[in-house]
C-alpha positions as CSV (number, residue, x, y, z in Angstrom):
1,M,56.7,135.4,124.6
2,T,57.4,135.0,128.3
3,F,57.4,138.3,130.3
4,L,59.1,138.6,133.7
5,T,56.8,139.1,136.7
6,P,57.2,142.3,138.9
7,N,58.7,140.2,141.7
8,S,61.3,138.8,139.3
9,L,62.1,142.3,138.0
10,A,62.5,143.5,141.6
11,T,65.0,140.6,142.3
12,I,67.0,141.6,139.2
13,L,67.2,145.2,140.4
14,E,68.5,144.0,143.8
15,T,71.1,141.9,141.9
16,A,72.2,145.0,139.9
17,V,72.8,146.8,143.3
18,S,74.8,143.9,144.8
19,T,76.9,143.5,141.7
20,H,77.3,147.3,141.2
21,S,76.0,146.9,137.6
22,S,74.3,150.1,136.4
23,L,74.1,148.5,132.9
24,L,71.9,145.6,134.3
25,G,69.9,148.1,136.3
26,R,69.1,150.3,133.3
27,A,68.3,147.3,131.2
28,T,65.9,146.1,133.8
29,H,64.3,149.6,134.0
30,A,63.8,149.5,130.2
31,Q,62.2,146.0,130.5
32,I,59.9,147.4,133.2
33,L,58.8,150.2,131.0
34,K,58.3,147.8,128.0
35,T,56.4,145.3,130.0
36,L,54.3,147.4,132.4
37,Q,54.3,150.5,130.2
38,C,53.2,153.5,132.3
39,T,51.7,151.7,135.3
40,I,54.7,150.9,137.4
41,P,53.7,149.4,140.8
42,P,54.8,151.5,143.8
43,F,57.1,148.8,145.1
44,L,59.0,148.6,141.8
45,S,59.4,152.4,141.9
46,I,61.0,152.1,145.3
47,H,63.4,149.4,144.0
48,L,64.3,151.6,141.0
49,I,64.9,154.7,143.1
50,S,67.0,152.6,145.5
51,M,69.0,151.0,142.7
52,Y,69.8,154.4,141.0
53,S,70.6,156.0,144.3
54,K,72.9,153.3,145.6
55,L,74.7,153.0,142.2
56,D,75.6,156.7,142.5
57,L,73.2,157.9,139.8
58,P,71.3,160.6,141.7
59,N,69.7,162.4,138.8
60,P,67.6,159.4,137.5
61,A,66.7,158.6,141.2
62,Q,65.5,162.1,141.8
63,L,63.6,162.1,138.5
64,L,61.9,158.8,139.3
65,L,60.9,160.2,142.7
66,Q,59.3,163.2,141.0
67,L,57.4,161.0,138.6
68,T,56.1,158.7,141.4
69,P,52.6,159.9,142.2
70,T,52.2,158.3,145.6
71,R,55.4,158.8,147.6
72,C,55.7,157.1,150.9
73,V,58.4,156.9,153.7
74,V,60.0,153.9,152.0
75,T,60.4,155.9,148.7
76,W,62.1,158.8,150.4
77,T,64.2,156.6,152.6
78,A,65.5,154.8,149.6
79,L,66.7,158.1,148.1
80,I,68.1,159.4,151.4
81,S,69.9,156.2,152.2
82,G,71.5,156.0,148.7
83,S,72.6,159.7,149.0
84,V,74.3,159.0,152.3
85,Q,75.9,155.9,151.0
86,N,77.6,157.8,148.2
87,G,78.6,160.8,150.2
88,Y,75.8,163.3,149.1
89,F,75.1,164.3,152.7
90,S,73.7,167.8,151.9
91,S,71.3,166.2,149.4
92,A,70.3,163.7,152.0
93,L,69.3,166.4,154.4
94,L,67.5,168.3,151.7
95,Y,65.4,165.2,150.8
96,F,64.7,164.7,154.5
97,S,63.4,168.2,154.7
98,K,61.2,167.8,151.5
99,M,59.8,164.6,152.9
100,R,58.7,166.4,156.1
101,R,57.1,169.1,154.0
102,E,54.9,166.4,152.5
103,N,53.9,165.4,156.1
104,I,55.5,162.0,155.7
105,K,56.8,160.6,159.0
106,P,60.4,159.3,159.0
107,N,60.8,155.7,160.2
108,D,63.5,153.8,162.1
109,F,65.5,153.5,158.8
110,T,65.2,157.2,157.8
111,F,66.5,158.7,161.1
112,P,69.9,156.9,161.2
113,C,70.6,158.1,157.7
114,A,69.7,161.7,158.6
115,F,71.8,161.6,161.7
116,K,74.7,160.2,159.7
117,A,74.4,163.0,157.2
118,S,74.4,165.6,160.0
119,T,77.5,163.9,161.5
120,A,79.4,163.9,158.2
121,L,78.7,167.6,157.6
122,C,79.4,168.4,161.3
123,L,76.1,170.1,161.7
124,P,75.0,169.5,165.3
125,F,72.2,172.1,165.0
126,A,70.7,170.0,162.2
127,G,71.2,166.8,164.3
128,K,69.4,168.4,167.2
129,Q,66.4,169.2,165.0
130,I,66.3,165.6,163.7
131,H,66.6,164.5,167.4
132,A,63.6,166.7,168.3
133,I,61.5,165.1,165.4
134,A,62.5,161.6,166.5
135,L,61.5,162.5,170.1
136,K,58.2,164.0,169.0
137,L,57.4,160.9,166.9
138,G,58.4,158.5,169.7
139,Q,61.2,157.0,167.6
140,I,64.1,157.9,169.8
141,N,63.7,154.8,172.0
142,D,64.4,152.6,169.0
143,K,67.8,151.1,169.5
144,F,69.1,152.1,166.0
145,V,67.7,155.6,166.1
146,G,69.0,156.3,169.7
147,C,72.4,154.9,168.8
148,S,72.6,157.0,165.7
149,A,71.7,160.2,167.7
150,F,74.3,159.4,170.3
151,D,76.9,158.8,167.7
152,M,76.0,162.2,166.0
153,Y,76.4,164.1,169.3
154,S,79.7,162.3,170.1
155,K,81.3,163.0,166.7
156,T,80.1,166.6,166.5
157,G,81.7,167.5,169.8
158,L,78.6,167.8,171.9
159,K,79.8,165.5,174.7
160,F,77.4,166.7,177.4
161,E,74.4,166.0,175.1
162,A,75.8,162.7,174.2
163,Q,76.2,161.7,177.8
164,R,72.7,162.9,178.7
165,L,71.2,160.9,175.9
166,F,73.2,157.8,176.9
167,D,72.0,158.1,180.5
168,E,68.3,158.6,179.4
169,M,68.3,155.6,177.1
170,P,66.1,152.6,178.1
171,P,67.9,149.3,178.5
172,R,70.8,149.7,176.2
173,N,71.8,147.1,173.7
174,V,75.4,146.2,172.7
175,A,75.3,148.6,169.7
176,V,74.9,151.6,172.1
177,W,77.7,150.4,174.3
178,N,79.9,149.9,171.2
179,A,79.1,153.5,170.0
180,Y,80.1,154.9,173.4
181,I,83.4,152.9,173.6
182,S,84.3,153.6,170.0
183,N,83.7,157.3,170.2
184,A,85.7,157.6,173.5
185,V,88.6,156.0,171.7
186,L,88.3,158.2,168.6
187,D,88.0,161.3,171.0
188,G,91.4,160.4,172.6
189,R,89.8,159.2,175.9
190,P,90.9,155.6,176.1
191,G,90.5,155.7,179.9
192,K,86.8,156.5,179.5
193,A,86.4,153.7,177.0
194,I,87.9,151.2,179.4
195,D,85.6,152.4,182.3
196,K,82.6,151.9,180.0
197,F,83.6,148.5,179.0
198,I,84.0,147.4,182.6
199,E,80.6,148.9,183.4
200,F,79.2,147.1,180.4
201,R,80.5,143.8,181.7
202,R,79.2,144.5,185.2
203,V,75.6,144.9,183.9
204,G,75.9,141.5,182.2
205,G,76.7,142.7,178.7
206,E,78.1,140.2,176.2
207,P,80.7,141.8,173.9
208,D,80.5,141.2,170.2
209,L,83.1,141.6,167.5
210,I,82.8,145.4,167.4
211,T,83.1,145.6,171.2
212,F,86.3,143.6,171.2
213,C,87.9,145.6,168.5
214,A,86.9,149.0,170.1
215,F,88.2,147.9,173.5
216,L,91.4,146.6,172.1
217,N,92.0,150.0,170.5
218,A,91.4,151.6,173.9
219,C,94.0,149.2,175.6
220,A,96.5,150.0,172.8
221,D,96.1,153.7,173.0
222,A,96.3,153.6,176.9
223,R,99.2,151.2,176.8
224,C,97.4,148.9,179.2
225,L,99.2,145.6,178.9
226,D,97.5,143.9,181.9
227,L,94.0,144.8,180.6
228,G,95.1,143.7,177.1
229,R,96.2,140.3,178.4
230,Q,92.9,139.9,180.3
231,L,90.9,140.8,177.2
232,H,93.0,138.3,175.1
233,G,91.9,135.6,177.6
234,L,88.3,136.7,177.3
235,V,88.5,136.7,173.5
236,I,89.7,133.1,173.6
237,R,86.9,132.1,176.0
238,S,84.3,133.8,173.8
239,G,85.5,132.1,170.7
240,F,86.6,135.2,168.8
241,E,90.3,134.4,168.6
242,G,89.9,133.2,165.0
243,D,88.5,136.6,163.8
244,V,91.1,138.5,161.8
245,S,90.0,142.0,163.0
246,V,90.2,140.9,166.7
247,A,93.6,139.2,166.2
248,N,94.9,142.4,164.5
249,G,93.7,144.4,167.5
250,I,95.6,142.1,169.9
251,I,98.8,142.4,167.8
252,D,98.4,146.2,168.0
253,V,98.0,146.1,171.8
254,Y,101.1,144.0,172.4
255,G,103.1,146.1,169.9
256,K,102.2,149.4,171.6
257,C,102.9,147.8,175.0
258,K,106.4,146.8,173.9
259,E,105.7,143.1,173.8
260,V,106.9,142.3,170.3
261,E,107.4,138.6,171.0
262,L,103.7,138.2,172.1
263,A,102.6,140.2,169.1
264,E,104.7,137.9,166.9
265,M,103.2,134.8,168.6
266,V,99.6,136.0,167.8
267,F,100.6,136.9,164.3
268,N,102.2,133.6,163.6
269,G,99.2,131.8,165.0
270,M,96.7,133.4,162.7
271,G,95.0,131.0,160.3
272,R,94.3,133.8,157.8
273,R,95.9,137.3,157.6
274,N,94.8,140.4,155.7
275,S,96.8,143.5,154.7
276,V,95.9,145.1,158.1
277,S,97.6,142.1,159.9
278,W,100.8,142.7,158.0
279,C,100.7,146.4,158.5
280,T,100.1,146.0,162.2
281,M,103.0,143.6,162.6
282,V,105.4,145.8,160.6
283,A,104.3,148.8,162.8
284,A,104.7,146.8,166.0
285,C,108.3,145.9,165.1
286,E,109.2,149.4,163.8
287,Q,107.8,151.2,166.9
288,N,109.9,149.0,169.2
289,D,113.2,149.5,167.4
290,E,113.1,146.1,165.8
291,K,113.8,147.8,162.5
292,E,115.4,144.8,160.8
293,K,112.5,142.5,161.8
294,A,110.0,145.0,160.5
295,C,111.8,144.9,157.1
296,V,111.8,141.1,157.1
297,V,108.0,141.0,157.9
298,F,107.4,143.5,155.1
299,L,109.3,141.3,152.6
300,M,107.4,138.2,153.7
301,G,104.2,140.1,153.2
302,R,105.3,141.1,149.7
303,K,106.1,137.4,148.8
304,E,102.5,136.5,149.9
305,G,101.2,139.2,147.5
306,I,99.9,141.6,150.2
307,E,98.6,144.8,148.7
308,L,100.6,147.9,149.6
309,T,98.8,150.5,151.7
310,D,99.9,154.0,152.8
311,Y,100.2,152.9,156.4
312,M,102.4,149.9,155.6
313,V,104.6,151.9,153.3
314,S,105.1,154.7,155.9
315,S,105.9,152.1,158.6
316,V,108.5,150.2,156.6
317,I,110.1,153.4,155.3
318,S,110.6,154.5,158.9
319,A,112.2,151.1,159.6
320,Y,114.6,151.5,156.7
321,A,115.4,155.0,157.9
322,G,116.3,153.5,161.3
323,I,118.9,151.2,159.8
324,S,120.1,153.6,157.1
325,G,118.9,151.3,154.4
326,L,118.9,153.9,151.6
327,E,118.8,151.5,148.7
328,F,116.1,149.4,150.2
329,G,114.2,152.6,151.1
330,R,114.5,153.7,147.5
331,S,113.0,150.4,146.4
332,V,110.0,150.9,148.7
333,H,109.7,154.5,147.3
334,A,109.4,152.9,143.8
335,L,106.8,150.5,145.1
336,A,104.9,153.4,146.6
337,V,104.9,155.2,143.2
338,K,103.7,152.1,141.5
339,A,100.9,151.7,144.1
340,C,99.9,155.4,143.7
341,V,100.4,156.1,147.4
342,E,103.4,158.4,147.2
343,G,101.1,161.4,147.3
344,D,99.8,160.5,150.7
345,I,101.0,163.0,153.3
346,F,102.1,160.4,155.8
347,V,104.1,158.4,153.1
348,G,105.6,161.7,151.9
349,S,106.7,162.7,155.4
350,A,108.2,159.2,156.0
351,L,110.1,159.5,152.7
352,V,111.5,162.9,153.7
353,D,112.5,161.5,157.1
354,M,114.1,158.4,155.5
355,Y,116.2,160.3,153.0
356,G,117.2,162.8,155.6
357,K,118.3,160.1,158.0
358,C,120.2,158.2,155.3
359,G,122.1,161.3,154.4
360,S,120.7,161.8,150.9
361,I,119.7,165.4,151.3
362,E,119.1,165.9,147.6
363,D,116.4,163.2,147.5
364,C,115.1,164.5,150.8
365,E,114.6,168.0,149.2
366,Q,113.1,166.6,146.0
367,V,110.4,164.6,147.9
368,F,109.6,167.5,150.2
369,H,109.2,170.0,147.3
370,E,107.1,167.5,145.3
371,M,104.6,166.8,148.1
372,P,101.1,168.0,147.1
373,E,100.5,169.1,150.7
374,R,102.6,169.3,153.8
375,N,101.9,169.1,157.5
376,L,104.0,170.0,160.5
377,V,105.6,166.5,160.4
378,S,106.8,167.1,156.9
379,W,108.4,170.4,157.8
380,N,110.0,168.9,160.9
381,A,111.4,166.0,158.9
382,M,113.0,168.4,156.4
383,I,114.5,170.6,159.0
384,S,115.8,167.5,160.8
385,G,117.4,166.4,157.5
386,Y,119.4,169.6,157.4
387,A,120.2,169.3,161.1
388,H,121.7,165.8,160.5
389,Q,123.9,167.4,157.9
390,G,124.9,170.3,160.2
391,D,123.5,172.7,157.6
392,V,122.3,175.4,160.0
393,D,121.8,178.0,157.3
394,M,119.3,175.8,155.2
395,A,117.6,174.6,158.4
396,M,117.0,178.2,159.5
397,T,115.8,179.3,156.1
398,L,113.3,176.5,156.0
399,F,112.3,177.3,159.6
400,E,111.5,180.9,158.6
401,E,109.6,179.7,155.6
402,M,107.6,177.1,157.6
403,Q,106.2,179.8,160.0
404,S,104.1,181.3,157.2
405,E,102.3,178.0,156.8
406,A,102.5,176.2,160.1
407,V,103.0,176.9,163.8
408,A,106.2,175.5,165.3
409,N,105.8,172.9,168.0
410,Y,107.9,171.1,170.6
411,V,109.6,168.9,168.0
412,T,110.3,171.7,165.6
413,L,112.4,173.5,168.2
414,I,114.4,170.3,168.9
415,C,115.2,170.1,165.2
416,V,116.2,173.7,165.0
417,L,118.4,173.6,168.1
418,S,120.0,170.3,166.8
419,A,120.9,172.2,163.6
420,C,122.5,175.0,165.6
421,S,124.4,172.4,167.7
422,R,125.7,170.5,164.8
423,G,126.5,173.6,162.8
424,G,128.3,175.3,165.6
425,A,125.9,178.3,165.7
426,V,126.2,178.9,169.4
427,K,124.9,182.4,169.5
428,L,121.9,181.7,167.3
429,G,121.0,178.6,169.3
430,N,121.1,180.5,172.6
431,E,118.8,183.2,171.1
432,I,116.3,180.7,169.9
433,F,116.3,178.8,173.2
434,E,115.9,182.0,175.2
435,S,112.9,183.1,173.0
436,M,111.0,179.7,173.2
437,R,108.6,180.8,175.9
438,D,107.9,184.4,174.7
439,R,108.0,184.0,170.9
440,Y,106.9,180.4,170.4
441,R,104.9,179.8,173.5
442,I,106.7,176.5,174.1
443,E,108.0,175.5,177.5
444,P,111.6,174.1,177.1
445,G,111.8,170.4,177.9
446,A,114.6,168.0,178.6
447,E,115.4,167.5,174.9
448,H,115.8,171.3,174.4
449,Y,118.2,171.5,177.3
450,A,120.1,168.5,176.0
451,C,120.5,170.3,172.6
452,I,122.0,173.4,174.4
453,V,124.4,171.2,176.4
454,D,125.4,169.4,173.2
455,M,125.9,172.7,171.4
456,L,128.1,174.2,174.0
457,G,130.1,170.9,174.4
458,R,130.7,170.6,170.6
459,A,132.0,174.2,170.6
460,G,134.5,173.3,173.3
461,M,132.7,175.3,176.0
462,V,132.6,172.3,178.4
463,E,132.8,174.3,181.6
464,R,130.0,176.5,180.4
465,A,127.9,173.5,179.5
466,Y,128.3,172.1,183.0
467,E,127.3,175.4,184.5
468,F,124.2,175.4,182.3
469,V,123.3,171.9,183.6
470,Q,123.7,173.1,187.2
471,K,121.3,176.0,186.6
472,M,118.6,173.9,184.8
473,P,115.1,174.3,186.4
474,I,114.3,170.7,185.7
475,R,116.2,167.6,186.7
476,P,118.8,166.8,184.1
477,T,118.0,163.6,182.1
478,I,120.1,160.9,180.6
479,S,120.3,162.8,177.3
480,V,121.6,166.0,179.1
481,W,124.4,164.1,181.1
482,G,125.1,162.0,178.0
483,A,125.7,165.2,175.9
484,L,128.1,166.5,178.6
485,L,130.0,163.2,178.9
486,N,130.5,163.2,175.1
487,A,131.9,166.7,175.2
488,C,134.2,165.7,178.0
489,R,135.4,162.8,176.0
490,V,136.1,164.8,172.9
491,Y,137.9,167.7,174.6
492,G,139.7,165.7,177.3
493,E,138.0,166.8,180.5
494,P,138.1,163.6,182.6
495,E,137.2,165.2,185.9
496,L,134.0,166.7,184.6
497,G,133.4,163.6,182.6
498,K,133.5,161.5,185.8
499,I,130.8,163.8,187.3
500,A,128.6,163.3,184.2
501,A,129.2,159.6,184.2
502,D,128.3,159.2,187.9
503,N,125.0,160.9,187.3
504,L,124.4,158.7,184.2
505,F,125.1,155.6,186.3
506,K,122.5,156.7,188.8
507,L,119.9,157.2,186.1
508,D,120.7,154.2,183.9
509,P,123.1,151.8,185.7
510,K,122.8,149.1,183.1
511,D,123.8,151.1,180.0
512,S,127.1,149.7,178.8
513,G,127.7,152.7,176.5
514,N,128.2,155.2,179.4
515,H,130.7,152.9,181.1
516,V,132.6,152.4,177.9
517,L,132.7,156.1,177.2
518,L,134.1,156.9,180.6
519,S,136.7,154.1,180.2
520,N,137.7,155.4,176.8
521,M,138.0,158.9,178.1
522,F,140.4,157.8,180.9
523,A,142.3,155.8,178.3
524,A,142.7,158.8,176.0
525,A,144.0,160.8,178.9
526,G,146.6,158.1,179.7
527,R,144.8,157.2,183.0
528,W,145.0,153.5,182.3
529,D,144.4,152.3,185.9
530,E,141.1,154.1,186.0
531,A,140.1,152.9,182.6
532,T,140.9,149.3,183.6
533,L,138.9,149.8,186.9
534,V,135.8,151.0,185.0
535,R,135.9,147.9,182.8
536,K,136.5,145.7,185.8
537,E,133.4,147.2,187.5
538,M,131.4,146.5,184.3
539,K,132.4,142.9,184.4
540,D,131.7,142.5,188.2
541,V,128.1,143.8,187.9
542,G,127.4,141.8,184.7
543,I,127.3,144.7,182.2
544,K,128.3,143.5,178.7
545,K,129.6,145.9,176.2
546,G,127.8,145.9,172.9
547,A,130.2,145.3,170.0
548,G,131.0,148.4,167.9
549,C,130.4,147.7,164.3
550,S,130.1,149.5,160.9
551,W,128.2,148.3,157.8
552,V,128.0,149.1,154.2
553,T,125.5,148.0,151.5
554,A,126.7,146.5,148.2
555,K,124.7,144.7,145.6
556,N,121.6,144.5,147.9
557,K,123.6,142.9,150.7
558,V,124.6,144.4,154.0
559,H,128.2,143.8,155.0
560,V,128.9,144.2,158.7
561,F,132.5,144.7,160.1
562,Q,133.9,144.9,163.6
563,A,137.3,146.2,164.7
564,K,140.2,144.0,163.5
565,D,137.6,141.9,161.5
566,T,139.2,139.3,159.2
567,S,136.2,137.1,158.6
568,H,134.9,138.6,155.3
569,E,135.2,136.5,152.2
570,R,137.2,139.3,150.5
571,N,139.5,139.8,153.5
572,S,142.7,139.6,151.5
573,E,141.6,142.4,149.2
574,I,140.4,144.5,152.2
575,Q,143.7,144.1,153.9
576,A,145.6,145.0,150.7
577,M,143.4,148.1,150.3
578,L,144.1,149.2,154.0
579,V,147.8,148.9,153.4
580,K,147.6,150.9,150.2
581,L,145.5,153.6,151.8
582,R,147.8,153.9,154.9
583,T,150.8,154.3,152.6
584,E,149.1,157.0,150.5
585,M,147.8,158.8,153.6
586,Q,151.2,158.9,155.2
587,A,152.7,160.3,152.0
588,A,150.0,163.1,152.1
589,G,150.9,164.0,155.7
590,Y,148.6,161.8,157.8
591,M,149.7,160.7,161.3
592,P,147.6,158.3,163.3
593,D,146.2,159.7,166.5
594,T,147.1,157.1,169.1
595,N,145.0,158.8,171.7
596,Y,142.1,156.7,170.3
597,A,143.9,153.4,171.1
598,L,142.0,152.2,174.1
599,Y,144.5,149.8,175.6
600,D,147.9,150.5,177.3
601,L,150.2,149.4,174.4
602,E,153.5,150.5,172.9
603,E,153.2,153.4,170.5
604,E,153.7,151.2,167.4
605,E,151.0,148.8,168.6
606,K,148.7,151.7,169.2
607,M,149.2,152.8,165.6
608,T,148.2,149.4,164.4
609,E,145.2,149.3,166.8
610,V,143.6,152.5,165.4
611,G,144.3,151.4,161.9
612,Y,141.9,148.5,162.1
613,H,138.8,150.3,163.4
614,S,135.5,148.9,162.0
615,E,134.7,152.1,159.9
616,K,138.2,151.9,158.2
617,I,137.6,148.2,157.3
618,A,134.1,149.1,155.9
619,L,135.5,151.9,153.8
620,A,138.2,149.6,152.4
621,F,135.5,147.1,151.4
622,G,133.4,149.9,149.9
623,L,136.3,151.0,147.7
624,I,136.8,147.5,146.3
625,A,133.1,146.5,146.1
626,L,131.4,149.6,144.7
627,P,131.8,151.0,141.2
628,P,134.1,154.1,140.8
629,G,132.3,157.4,141.4
630,V,129.5,155.9,143.5
631,P,129.3,157.5,147.0
632,I,130.3,155.1,149.8
633,R,127.8,155.1,152.6
634,I,128.9,153.7,155.9
635,T,126.8,153.4,159.1
636,K,128.3,152.9,162.5
637,N,126.5,152.1,165.7
638,L,128.9,154.2,167.8
639,R,130.4,157.6,167.3
640,I,133.2,157.8,164.7
641,C,136.5,158.3,166.4
642,G,138.8,161.3,165.8
643,D,141.5,159.3,164.1
644,C,139.0,157.7,161.6
645,H,137.5,161.2,161.0
646,S,140.9,162.6,160.2
647,A,141.8,159.6,158.0
648,F,138.5,159.8,156.0
649,K,139.2,163.4,155.1
650,F,142.6,162.3,153.7
651,I,141.1,159.3,151.9
652,S,138.3,161.3,150.3
653,G,140.9,163.5,148.6
654,I,143.2,160.7,147.7
655,V,140.6,158.4,146.0
656,G,138.4,161.3,144.7
657,R,135.2,159.7,146.2
658,E,132.4,161.0,148.4
659,I,132.2,159.2,151.7
660,I,129.1,159.5,153.8
661,V,129.3,158.2,157.4
662,R,126.3,158.1,159.7
663,D,127.3,157.4,163.3
664,N,125.1,157.4,166.3
665,N,125.4,161.2,166.5
666,R,125.2,162.8,163.1
667,F,126.2,162.6,159.4
668,H,129.7,163.2,158.1
669,R,130.0,163.9,154.4
670,F,133.6,163.7,153.3
671,R,134.5,165.2,150.0
672,D,137.8,166.7,148.6
673,S,139.6,166.3,152.0
674,Q,136.9,168.2,153.9
675,C,134.0,167.1,156.1
676,S,130.5,168.7,156.2
677,C,130.7,168.9,160.0
678,R,133.4,171.4,159.8
679,D,135.0,169.4,162.6
680,F,132.1,170.0,165.0
681,W,131.9,166.3,165.1
């Protein structure tokens, strides 16, 4: 009978580790005992301890160590290394201590494992002791030992010690520079990482794969487009452009620097992509308001069989939130459940945000209450969901509940003040704003001031809102003047509106929306010459008005409509439904508000003009395309006009349907001839 040699048995044990086969490892151990009986060679004992330790079987590994009569540094290092590899960091430090008690000197493989265990447990005092031992034994100058010690100091917050160790190191290899650059990025100091990379290049350092990835992260975090482009060139010259990790980093840099087209160019040029590539491209589109493109990239990735990750799911859900894609968002939610990532705190927060922004407050509440854990982002998303609905009571109840678990931040107060604004709670909003510094230790910013201006404007206190703007301690921003201009438009204050518009033109002269709003305000006040002049000025300076449109989703297809749109394939049915609705509304007492006709026409023509706004056409389509009883969800890229708002209240009562409209300002939930905004629209 042929018996395996000790060297062959050692090779099989290594195979058991590489294939993660504990069954093969145990069988080999049995064969060793059968073949060699009680005289196991020391090198086989080391292989056995290493095998059990790395396959996450610590008890057999420890027992074998105890049964090994002559233990050496390699024996202990095998046990320590396996413990670190499987997350038993406390055990690793305990074994290191026992090894020292036996007067066995650690080697250049032992020290990095011990430093890693100290780092994982965030025990800088233990790391310092290990550093002292390495110094005493003359091992600290080893490139792996020194690099591990530096990494330990950096990750445990001892920046001074890390810097001193770095400065004292003998000629540094690329691994040490990589550790410095990577830790600077992780510590939120991308500028320092950039400085070190430049220093590294000046001393003649040649970057490797890790260097490029770390420096690309630094450029992305610092939003340094010029440096990112230069590094892209260096990557190509160095021959690393084909590496997936480097290409992913370049996409991330361009995405965060608002160069989506360049990110897309790199993405399309990749010979091989992994799940990180798809995640990064989806995030690049989503972060730059290319929501639809983000969704398209996600669907392309799904067709290629890319595995879902928590980061990809949270990014695409945010994209669907931006385009009010409720049904698509629900589909991704289902995929998240199937992929077992719905419990992730970032995915959960994104779902709460998505359902809140799509107006499905019931789903929003359900996801929020089912989250296994919540962070401040989750709370802010839920409060924001109530704010979108104008439900100030629920927003304040949740805000009070949140304060027992989390500390309010800058964004929290924006959400709360928005709820007060949309819910008409002027007194409460003012009280919260006045208490920001003393109670919440938060200095009011431009967004908070804009919320107060918006709140006063919605409540009809336009003069008071203007006085508030004049007394602001900071320079009013676009959002502040925009809130005032909106209020002037709603409550017919063209003189104040012109002041707000003039300030907006100085801050953002190319924004067509401000010019259109001013023109519409003059038109509503019957000042047609001034309205025409504003539109003429827009044409003269080359400002093009973005088309107002409304869209509704039916049978997994998005149907988009503009004012007076007759291009839809079901146009004849839509027109018939509009006539039917107009007849029934007039019978119920509805009268068109011709102030929202934006051209100087005869009264009858004005009535026809307001009757064919894009949201009315979208609603007519929803009524013929969606099954009875299903809520009709309409999204509009502009603010819903007063006539359509009034008409939708009538229609909701006539057809007995819930109509949910998300405009560029808030949600309106029409039911039984009432709107959730209580006309604080």
